[in-house]
C-alpha positions as CSV (number, residue, x, y, z in Angstrom):
1,M,80.0,147.1,-83.6
2,T,82.6,146.8,-86.7
3,P,85.8,147.8,-85.6
4,S,87.8,150.3,-87.5
5,N,91.2,149.0,-89.5
6,P,93.7,151.7,-88.9
7,T,97.0,150.4,-90.2
8,P,98.9,148.4,-87.9
9,D,102.0,149.6,-85.5
10,P,104.4,147.8,-87.8
11,A,106.2,146.5,-84.7
12,G,103.2,145.1,-83.4
13,S,102.7,142.8,-86.3
14,F,105.7,140.8,-85.1
15,P,106.9,142.0,-81.9
16,S,110.6,142.1,-80.6
17,G,110.1,139.4,-78.1
18,A,108.9,136.8,-81.0
19,S,111.1,134.6,-82.5
20,N,111.9,136.2,-85.6
21,F,115.5,135.6,-87.4
22,I,114.6,137.5,-90.3
23,R,114.2,140.8,-88.6
24,E,118.3,140.0,-87.2
25,I,119.4,139.3,-90.9
26,I,117.6,142.8,-92.0
27,L,119.7,144.6,-88.8
28,D,122.7,143.3,-90.0
29,D,121.9,144.2,-93.4
30,L,121.3,147.8,-92.2
31,K,124.7,147.8,-90.3
32,T,126.7,146.8,-93.4
33,N,124.5,149.2,-95.8
34,K,124.4,146.0,-98.0
35,F,121.4,147.3,-100.0
36,G,122.2,150.9,-99.3
37,G,120.1,151.4,-96.4
38,R,117.1,150.4,-98.1
39,V,114.3,147.6,-97.1
40,H,112.2,146.8,-100.0
41,T,110.0,143.5,-99.6
42,R,107.0,142.0,-101.6
43,F,103.7,139.8,-101.4
44,P,103.9,137.9,-104.3
45,P,100.7,135.8,-104.4
46,E,99.3,133.6,-107.3
47,P,96.0,134.9,-108.5
48,N,94.9,131.4,-108.5
49,G,92.3,131.0,-105.5
50,Y,91.5,133.0,-102.1
51,L,94.0,133.8,-99.6
52,H,94.3,131.8,-96.4
53,I,95.1,132.2,-93.1
54,G,98.8,131.0,-94.0
55,H,98.9,134.0,-96.3
56,A,98.4,136.3,-93.1
57,K,101.3,134.9,-91.8
58,S,103.3,136.2,-95.3
59,I,101.6,139.8,-95.6
60,C,102.4,140.7,-91.8
61,L,105.9,139.4,-91.9
62,N,106.4,141.5,-95.7
63,F,104.5,144.5,-94.9
64,G,105.1,144.7,-91.0
65,L,109.3,144.3,-91.4
66,A,109.7,146.6,-94.2
67,A,107.1,149.2,-92.1
68,E,109.4,148.9,-89.1
69,F,112.2,149.8,-91.0
70,G,111.0,152.7,-92.9
71,G,111.0,150.4,-95.8
72,K,108.4,149.8,-98.8
73,T,106.6,146.8,-99.8
74,N,105.1,145.9,-103.1
75,L,102.0,143.9,-104.1
76,R,102.7,141.9,-107.1
77,F,100.6,139.0,-108.6
78,D,102.6,136.4,-110.0
79,D,99.9,135.4,-112.5
80,T,102.1,133.3,-115.2
81,N,99.3,130.6,-115.1
82,P,96.3,131.8,-117.6
83,S,94.5,128.4,-117.2
84,K,94.1,128.7,-113.3
85,E,94.2,132.7,-112.7
86,E,91.1,135.0,-112.5
87,T,90.2,138.4,-111.9
88,E,88.0,137.4,-109.3
89,Y,91.2,136.1,-107.4
90,V,92.8,139.4,-107.7
91,D,90.1,141.5,-106.7
92,S,89.7,139.3,-103.5
93,I,93.3,139.6,-103.0
94,M,93.9,143.2,-102.8
95,E,90.6,143.6,-100.6
96,T,92.1,141.2,-98.4
97,V,95.2,142.6,-97.9
98,K,93.7,146.0,-97.2
99,W,91.0,144.2,-94.9
100,L,94.3,143.1,-92.6
101,G,95.5,146.7,-92.5
102,F,98.1,147.1,-95.1
103,D,98.5,149.3,-98.1
104,W,101.0,149.1,-100.6
105,E,100.3,152.3,-101.8
106,D,101.1,153.0,-105.5
107,R,103.1,149.4,-105.6
108,L,100.8,147.3,-107.2
109,F,102.5,145.2,-109.7
110,Y,102.0,141.8,-112.0
111,A,104.7,139.3,-113.6
112,S,102.4,140.4,-116.7
113,D,104.1,143.6,-116.8
114,Y,107.1,141.9,-117.4
115,F,106.4,139.2,-120.1
116,G,108.2,141.4,-122.7
117,Q,111.3,141.5,-120.5
118,L,111.2,137.8,-119.4
119,Y,111.3,137.0,-123.0
120,E,114.0,139.1,-124.1
121,W,116.1,137.4,-121.1
122,A,115.1,134.1,-122.2
123,V,116.3,135.2,-126.1
124,Q,119.7,136.1,-124.2
125,L,120.0,132.8,-122.7
126,I,119.6,131.0,-125.7
127,R,122.4,133.3,-127.6
128,S,124.5,132.5,-124.5
129,G,124.0,128.7,-125.1
130,K,122.2,128.4,-121.3
131,A,118.9,127.5,-122.8
132,Y,117.2,125.2,-125.7
133,V,114.4,124.2,-127.3
134,C,112.9,120.7,-126.2
135,D,110.6,118.5,-127.9
136,L,110.1,116.1,-124.8
137,T,106.7,115.6,-124.1
138,A,105.8,116.7,-119.7
139,E,106.1,112.8,-119.2
140,E,109.1,112.4,-121.2
141,I,111.0,115.3,-119.2
142,R,109.8,113.7,-116.3
143,Q,111.3,110.4,-117.0
144,Y,114.6,111.9,-118.2
145,R,115.1,114.3,-115.0
146,G,116.4,111.1,-113.1
147,T,115.8,110.7,-109.1
148,L,117.4,112.0,-105.9
149,T,119.9,108.8,-105.9
150,E,120.2,108.8,-109.8
151,P,121.1,111.4,-112.2
152,G,119.4,112.3,-115.3
153,T,119.6,112.0,-118.8
154,E,120.1,114.8,-121.3
155,S,117.5,115.7,-123.8
156,P,118.3,114.4,-127.2
157,Y,117.6,118.1,-128.3
158,R,119.8,119.5,-125.5
159,N,122.6,120.2,-128.2
160,R,120.6,122.1,-130.8
161,P,122.4,125.2,-132.6
162,V,121.7,128.5,-131.1
163,E,119.8,129.5,-134.3
164,E,117.9,126.8,-134.6
165,N,117.0,127.4,-130.9
166,L,116.1,130.9,-131.7
167,D,113.8,130.5,-134.5
168,L,112.2,127.7,-132.7
169,F,111.3,130.1,-130.1
170,A,110.6,132.6,-132.2
171,R,108.0,130.4,-133.9
172,M,106.5,129.2,-130.5
173,K,105.8,132.7,-129.7
174,A,104.1,133.3,-133.1
175,G,101.9,130.2,-132.3
176,E,103.1,127.9,-134.4
177,F,102.8,124.9,-132.2
178,P,100.2,123.4,-130.5
179,D,100.1,123.3,-126.7
180,G,102.6,120.8,-124.9
181,S,104.8,119.9,-128.1
182,R,107.8,121.8,-127.3
183,T,109.1,123.9,-124.2
184,L,112.2,125.9,-123.8
185,R,114.4,124.7,-121.2
186,A,117.3,126.1,-119.1
187,K,120.5,124.2,-119.5
188,I,122.6,123.4,-116.4
189,D,123.3,120.3,-114.9
190,M,121.2,117.0,-115.5
191,A,123.3,115.4,-112.8
192,S,122.9,118.2,-110.2
193,A,121.9,116.8,-106.7
194,N,119.2,119.5,-106.6
195,L,116.5,118.2,-109.2
196,N,115.6,122.2,-109.7
197,L,118.6,122.4,-111.9
198,R,118.5,119.4,-114.1
199,D,117.7,121.7,-116.8
200,P,114.2,123.3,-116.0
201,V,111.5,124.4,-118.2
202,M,111.6,128.1,-118.4
203,Y,108.8,128.6,-120.9
204,R,105.8,126.1,-122.2
205,I,103.4,126.8,-125.1
206,L,99.6,127.7,-123.8
207,H,97.0,128.7,-125.8
208,A,94.8,130.4,-123.1
209,E,93.8,134.0,-122.5
210,H,95.5,135.9,-119.6
211,H,93.3,138.2,-117.3
212,R,95.6,140.8,-118.3
213,T,97.0,140.5,-121.5
214,G,94.6,138.4,-123.7
215,N,95.7,136.4,-126.2
216,E,98.7,138.4,-126.8
217,W,100.9,135.6,-125.5
218,C,100.6,131.7,-126.3
219,I,103.8,131.1,-124.4
220,Y,104.2,132.1,-120.8
221,P,107.1,131.8,-118.4
222,M,107.5,129.3,-115.7
223,Y,107.0,130.3,-112.2
224,D,110.6,129.7,-111.2
225,F,111.8,131.7,-114.4
226,A,109.4,134.6,-113.6
227,H,109.6,135.2,-110.0
228,G,113.5,136.2,-109.0
229,Q,113.3,138.2,-112.3
230,S,110.3,140.0,-111.0
231,D,111.8,140.7,-107.8
232,S,115.1,141.4,-109.7
233,I,113.1,144.6,-111.7
234,E,111.6,145.6,-108.6
235,K,114.8,146.3,-106.8
236,I,113.6,143.8,-104.2
237,T,116.3,143.6,-101.3
238,H,114.7,140.6,-98.7
239,S,112.9,138.3,-101.1
240,I,111.1,136.7,-97.9
241,C,109.7,133.0,-99.2
242,T,108.0,130.2,-97.4
243,L,110.7,127.3,-97.1
244,E,109.2,124.9,-99.6
245,F,110.9,127.6,-102.0
246,E,114.6,126.9,-100.5
247,D,115.5,124.1,-102.7
248,H,114.3,126.6,-105.3
249,R,116.8,129.3,-104.4
250,P,119.9,128.1,-106.4
251,L,117.9,128.3,-109.5
252,Y,116.9,131.7,-108.7
253,D,120.6,132.8,-108.4
254,W,121.6,130.9,-111.4
255,Y,119.1,132.5,-113.4
256,V,119.7,136.5,-112.1
257,E,123.9,135.6,-112.4
258,Q,123.7,134.4,-115.8
259,L,121.8,137.6,-117.1
260,G,124.0,139.5,-114.8
261,I,121.1,141.7,-113.3
262,Y,120.4,143.0,-110.0
263,H,120.4,140.3,-107.1
264,P,117.6,140.0,-104.4
265,Q,118.4,138.2,-101.4
266,Q,116.1,135.1,-100.8
267,I,115.2,134.4,-97.0
268,E,113.1,131.3,-96.1
269,F,110.7,130.8,-93.1
270,D,108.4,128.6,-91.7
271,R,105.2,128.3,-93.3
272,L,102.1,128.2,-90.9
273,N,100.6,124.9,-90.2
274,L,97.0,124.8,-88.3
275,T,95.6,121.8,-86.6
276,Y,92.2,120.8,-87.7
277,T,93.2,123.0,-91.2
278,L,93.9,122.3,-94.5
279,L,96.0,125.4,-96.5
280,S,96.6,123.6,-99.7
281,K,94.6,125.6,-102.3
282,R,94.3,122.7,-104.7
283,K,92.3,121.1,-101.5
284,L,90.6,124.1,-100.8
285,L,89.3,124.4,-104.5
286,T,88.1,121.0,-104.1
287,L,85.9,121.6,-101.3
288,V,84.4,124.9,-103.3
289,E,83.8,122.9,-106.9
290,Y,82.1,119.8,-105.0
291,G,80.0,121.9,-102.7
292,H,81.6,120.7,-99.2
293,V,81.3,124.8,-98.7
294,R,79.3,127.1,-100.1
295,G,82.4,129.0,-101.5
296,W,85.7,130.4,-101.0
297,D,83.8,132.9,-98.0
298,D,82.2,129.9,-96.7
299,P,82.7,130.7,-92.4
300,R,84.1,127.2,-91.8
301,M,86.9,127.9,-94.5
302,P,90.9,128.8,-93.6
303,T,90.7,131.6,-96.2
304,L,90.6,135.0,-95.0
305,A,87.8,136.1,-96.8
306,G,86.0,133.0,-94.9
307,I,87.5,134.1,-91.6
308,K,86.2,137.7,-92.0
309,R,82.7,136.5,-92.8
310,R,83.2,134.4,-89.6
311,G,83.5,137.4,-87.6
312,F,87.3,137.2,-87.1
313,T,89.1,140.7,-86.6
314,P,92.1,141.8,-88.9
315,E,94.0,143.2,-85.3
316,A,93.4,139.5,-83.9
317,I,95.2,137.9,-86.7
318,R,98.1,140.2,-87.0
319,N,98.2,139.9,-82.9
320,F,98.2,135.8,-83.5
321,C,100.8,136.1,-86.1
322,G,103.1,138.2,-84.0
323,A,103.2,135.7,-81.4
324,I,103.6,132.8,-83.2
325,G,107.0,134.2,-84.6
326,V,109.4,133.3,-87.1
327,S,111.5,130.4,-87.6
328,K,113.4,127.9,-89.9
329,T,111.7,125.0,-88.3
330,T,108.2,123.8,-89.9
331,G,105.6,122.9,-87.0
332,V,101.8,123.0,-86.5
333,I,100.4,125.4,-84.4
334,E,97.2,124.5,-82.3
335,L,93.5,126.0,-83.7
336,G,93.0,127.2,-80.4
337,L,95.7,129.9,-79.6
338,L,94.4,131.5,-82.9
339,E,90.7,131.3,-81.5
340,H,92.2,132.5,-78.4
341,H,93.9,135.9,-79.9
342,V,90.1,136.4,-81.8
343,R,88.4,135.8,-78.3
344,E,90.8,138.3,-76.6
345,D,90.5,140.8,-79.5
346,L,86.4,140.5,-79.4
347,N,86.1,140.8,-75.6
348,K,87.8,144.1,-75.7
349,R,85.9,145.5,-78.6
350,A,82.1,143.6,-79.3
351,A,79.1,145.1,-77.6
352,R,77.2,142.5,-75.2
353,V,73.7,141.9,-76.1
354,M,70.9,139.2,-75.1
355,A,69.7,136.7,-77.7
356,V,68.0,133.7,-77.0
357,L,69.0,130.5,-79.8
358,R,66.3,128.0,-78.5
359,P,63.8,130.1,-77.0
360,L,61.5,128.6,-74.3
361,R,58.4,131.0,-73.5
362,L,58.3,132.2,-69.3
363,V,55.6,134.0,-67.9
364,I,55.6,136.3,-64.9
365,D,52.4,135.6,-63.4
366,N,52.4,138.5,-61.1
367,Y,53.7,141.1,-63.0
368,P,51.3,143.7,-64.6
369,E,50.5,142.3,-68.1
370,D,50.1,146.1,-69.6
371,L,53.6,147.1,-68.2
372,V,57.0,147.3,-70.1
373,E,60.1,148.7,-68.4
374,E,63.0,149.5,-69.9
375,M,65.9,148.0,-68.0
376,E,69.6,149.2,-68.2
377,A,72.3,147.1,-69.6
378,V,76.2,147.3,-69.6
379,N,77.5,147.6,-73.5
380,N,80.9,146.0,-72.6
381,P,82.3,145.8,-69.1
382,E,85.5,146.0,-70.9
383,D,85.4,149.6,-71.6
384,A,82.8,152.1,-69.9
385,T,83.5,154.5,-72.8
386,M,80.6,152.0,-75.0
387,G,78.2,153.0,-72.1
388,T,75.0,151.3,-71.5
389,R,71.7,150.9,-73.5
390,R,68.1,150.3,-72.6
391,V,66.3,146.7,-72.9
392,P,62.4,146.2,-72.7
393,F,60.9,143.9,-70.3
394,S,57.7,142.9,-69.9
395,R,55.5,139.9,-68.3
396,V,55.9,137.4,-71.1
397,L,59.7,136.6,-72.1
398,Y,61.8,134.1,-73.7
399,I,64.6,132.1,-72.0
400,E,67.3,129.4,-73.9
401,R,65.7,126.0,-73.3
402,D,68.7,125.2,-71.7
403,D,68.0,127.2,-68.7
404,F,65.1,125.1,-67.6
405,R,64.9,121.5,-66.6
406,E,61.9,120.4,-64.9
407,D,63.6,117.8,-63.2
408,P,67.2,118.8,-62.7
409,P,70.7,117.1,-62.1
410,K,72.7,117.6,-59.7
411,Q,74.9,120.9,-59.6
412,Y,72.1,122.1,-62.2
413,Y,71.5,125.7,-60.5
414,R,69.2,127.2,-63.5
415,L,65.6,127.4,-63.6
416,S,63.5,124.6,-62.0
417,P,60.1,124.3,-60.8
418,G,60.5,125.7,-57.0
419,R,63.7,127.5,-57.8
420,E,64.9,130.9,-57.9
421,V,67.2,132.5,-60.4
422,R,68.3,135.8,-61.3
423,L,67.1,137.5,-64.7
424,R,70.3,139.6,-65.9
425,Y,69.5,143.2,-65.7
426,G,66.0,142.0,-64.5
427,Y,64.2,140.5,-61.3
428,F,64.5,137.8,-59.3
429,V,62.0,134.9,-60.7
430,T,61.1,131.6,-58.9
431,C,59.4,128.8,-61.3
432,T,55.8,127.8,-60.1
433,G,54.8,125.4,-62.7
434,V,54.8,124.4,-66.6
435,V,53.0,123.7,-69.3
436,K,53.3,120.9,-71.3
437,D,52.7,119.8,-75.2
438,E,49.6,117.0,-74.3
439,R,51.0,115.0,-77.5
440,T,55.1,115.1,-76.7
441,G,54.9,115.9,-72.8
442,E,57.5,118.6,-74.1
443,V,57.6,121.9,-71.6
444,T,56.1,124.8,-73.8
445,E,55.7,127.4,-71.5
446,I,57.2,128.4,-67.4
447,H,55.2,130.1,-65.1
448,C,57.2,132.5,-62.7
449,T,56.6,134.9,-60.2
450,Y,59.1,137.7,-59.8
451,D,60.2,139.9,-56.6
452,P,59.3,143.7,-57.6
453,A,62.3,144.8,-54.9
454,T,65.0,143.0,-57.0
455,K,64.7,145.5,-60.3
456,G,67.9,145.6,-62.2
457,G,68.9,142.4,-60.9
458,N,70.0,143.3,-57.6
459,A,69.9,141.4,-54.4
460,P,66.5,141.8,-52.4
461,P,66.7,143.7,-48.9
462,D,66.7,140.4,-46.8
463,G,70.3,139.5,-48.3
464,R,69.2,136.3,-50.0
465,K,71.4,135.0,-52.6
466,V,71.0,132.8,-55.9
467,K,73.1,130.5,-57.7
468,S,72.3,131.4,-61.1
469,T,72.2,134.3,-63.8
470,I,70.2,133.4,-67.1
471,H,69.4,135.9,-69.8
472,W,65.9,136.8,-71.5
473,L,64.2,138.8,-73.9
474,S,61.1,140.5,-74.1
475,A,58.7,138.4,-76.6
476,A,56.6,141.7,-77.5
477,H,59.9,143.1,-78.7
478,A,62.2,140.5,-79.5
479,V,63.6,140.4,-83.2
480,D,63.6,136.8,-85.2
481,A,67.1,135.8,-86.4
482,E,68.8,133.0,-88.4
483,V,71.7,131.9,-86.4
484,R,74.6,129.6,-88.1
485,L,76.8,127.8,-85.4
486,Y,80.1,126.8,-87.2
487,E,82.6,123.7,-86.0
488,N,85.7,122.7,-86.9
489,L,85.3,121.7,-90.8
490,F,87.6,118.6,-90.2
491,T,87.2,115.9,-87.3
492,R,91.2,115.3,-87.4
493,E,94.1,117.7,-85.7
494,N,95.7,116.4,-89.5
495,P,93.0,116.4,-92.2
496,S,95.2,115.1,-95.0
497,E,95.5,112.1,-92.8
498,T,93.8,109.3,-93.8
499,K,93.7,105.3,-94.7
500,E,95.5,104.3,-98.4
501,G,93.0,104.7,-101.2
502,E,91.0,107.4,-99.2
503,N,90.5,111.0,-100.3
504,F,90.8,113.9,-97.3
505,T,87.6,114.8,-97.4
506,V,86.4,111.4,-95.5
507,N,87.7,113.8,-92.4
508,L,84.8,116.1,-93.1
509,N,82.8,116.8,-89.7
510,P,79.2,116.3,-90.9
511,H,78.2,118.7,-88.1
512,S,80.4,121.6,-88.8
513,L,77.2,123.9,-89.6
514,E,74.3,123.9,-87.5
515,I,71.2,126.0,-88.7
516,L,69.2,127.8,-86.0
517,S,65.6,129.3,-87.2
518,G,63.5,130.9,-85.1
519,C,65.8,132.5,-82.9
520,K,65.0,135.9,-80.8
521,V,67.6,138.7,-80.5
522,E,67.2,142.1,-78.9
523,P,65.3,144.9,-80.6
524,S,68.5,147.2,-80.6
525,L,70.1,144.7,-83.6
526,A,67.0,145.0,-85.7
527,G,69.0,147.5,-88.1
528,A,72.6,145.5,-87.3
529,A,74.7,145.9,-90.7
530,P,76.4,143.0,-91.8
531,A,79.9,142.4,-90.4
532,S,78.8,143.9,-87.3
533,R,80.4,141.9,-84.1
534,Y,78.8,141.2,-81.0
535,Q,79.2,139.0,-77.5
536,F,75.4,137.0,-76.8
537,E,75.9,137.1,-73.3
538,R,76.4,133.6,-72.0
539,L,76.6,132.0,-75.4
540,G,79.6,133.0,-77.5
541,Y,80.6,135.7,-79.9
542,F,78.6,136.5,-82.9
543,C,78.4,138.2,-86.3
544,V,76.1,139.6,-89.0
545,D,76.3,137.4,-91.9
546,P,76.2,139.1,-95.5
547,D,73.1,137.0,-96.4
548,S,71.1,139.5,-93.9
549,A,68.6,141.9,-95.7
550,P,65.8,144.2,-94.2
551,G,63.4,142.0,-92.3
552,K,66.0,139.0,-92.3
553,L,68.7,138.9,-89.4
554,V,71.5,136.3,-90.2
555,F,73.9,135.7,-87.5
556,N,77.4,133.7,-88.0
557,R,78.5,132.2,-84.9
558,T,82.3,133.5,-84.8
559,L,83.5,131.6,-81.5
560,A,82.0,130.0,-78.2
561,L,82.9,131.7,-75.0
562,R,85.2,128.9,-73.6
563,D,88.8,129.4,-74.2
564,T,91.1,126.3,-73.3
565,W,94.2,128.6,-74.3
566,A,93.8,131.0,-72.0
567,K,93.2,128.3,-69.1
568,I,96.6,126.5,-70.1
569,E,98.3,130.5,-70.2
570,K,96.9,130.9,-66.7
571,R,98.1,127.6,-65.0
572,G,101.3,128.4,-66.5
573,A,101.7,131.7,-65.3
574,K,101.3,130.5,-61.9
């Protein structure tokens, strides 16, 4: 069953009970009529990779707050670096935002839409003596910049005449100079305590084809020059950014103030950090390019495309983002909290089915060979409207290999010689013997007898009880499937933590993926559509993978059933 993705309750994205200082700022601005009662936000990704779970927090925040206050949200691609940007990333980002349940309506923009205006504003700053063409190399600019404790050194080209700067900048635009030979820099303060104000680069020469403008331009604005002015052009009221942009805010303010244009209000919040998870686009790209994962949408990746493929729901992600709140304090959230919200959501919406991942043949000797019964099974005990289904039952079944022990340890209550167990929705059965492989000694088949008075798994008239209930499938009706079991991609809580000289990939989990072939699932799943989500009883939550095709079912394990976070919450409530 694949859930629908309705537009979320705006307040539900970041509920009023969760910490959210940005909401308080907006409420104060509305009281003072700061922006004429408007609330207009934007989500401004760079199209240089796939969105990850960290972006989900920003998406929920920008769209959720604007919707809560009757405002608007733009989707804008800050596409200022053609060497790293691709249409594939643009398409993926738009698909992901929609999948999360948000709609930018007709407000889709690109920084590249504003290249002409940004160029004119750069010329304006040159004319006013606030920008100059510099011939220093990138390495020389870094050397001249100074340090946190020492002021920078002025470029020898800093005091070029305005007319010379205008001429050189026009020739840069015309393609007269090679890549990296010249830049346009803002003339601010080389002794500023804020390194971002030490004559930052505004434009660089880059003869590269842009995914939207083609070869129209060979100079491109730096992100820090384009970002604030793009917000200004779109009349954004609350420019919501993560904390790493706090030191850049004075530069954004300087640009709009020098240009005398509309001034948005930038507000910084804590970015999302998760244990056992890397959210660096550069490192995620490394994982993809070097084949450590199968692609950006590998279910082990923290990308939203990967999370979607694994079977996480957009509702669960929105609930998680709302629960963690918004603050100015950088911290790390336990991965278990995200998984808890996924389990909580899937528990309500995922249909229960039976599957056997490591099949062991079970024969009921006293069951008629030609009889097939239809057992009634509940689709979801959490939702009575999902009804029931019929599951075929016959003489030869499959059970999980782990549900049988020939020599059981203490406190093992599942099937073993002489022991009786309940078959879920089926009958009580008692093990009477086993068949072994003569060469290996491995048990290949179990023989049992059943009690006809226990149909449906009900207790017998004599009232005897069993200590274990196990699931099963009719061997003649079971459908073959491949199942992919996923674990954390990294073995350390902080995957970036390494010894000197080591790469972060040393922390990759060699057991993050186990592929099981020869698995069996209910016949009701024969035509299951990709992205359909289920709870395999006693085994966990699973999702149909896009690799599935007619005659080939592939399931990804979304999560196991255990929920450590739920246990912690329950203890805390007592």
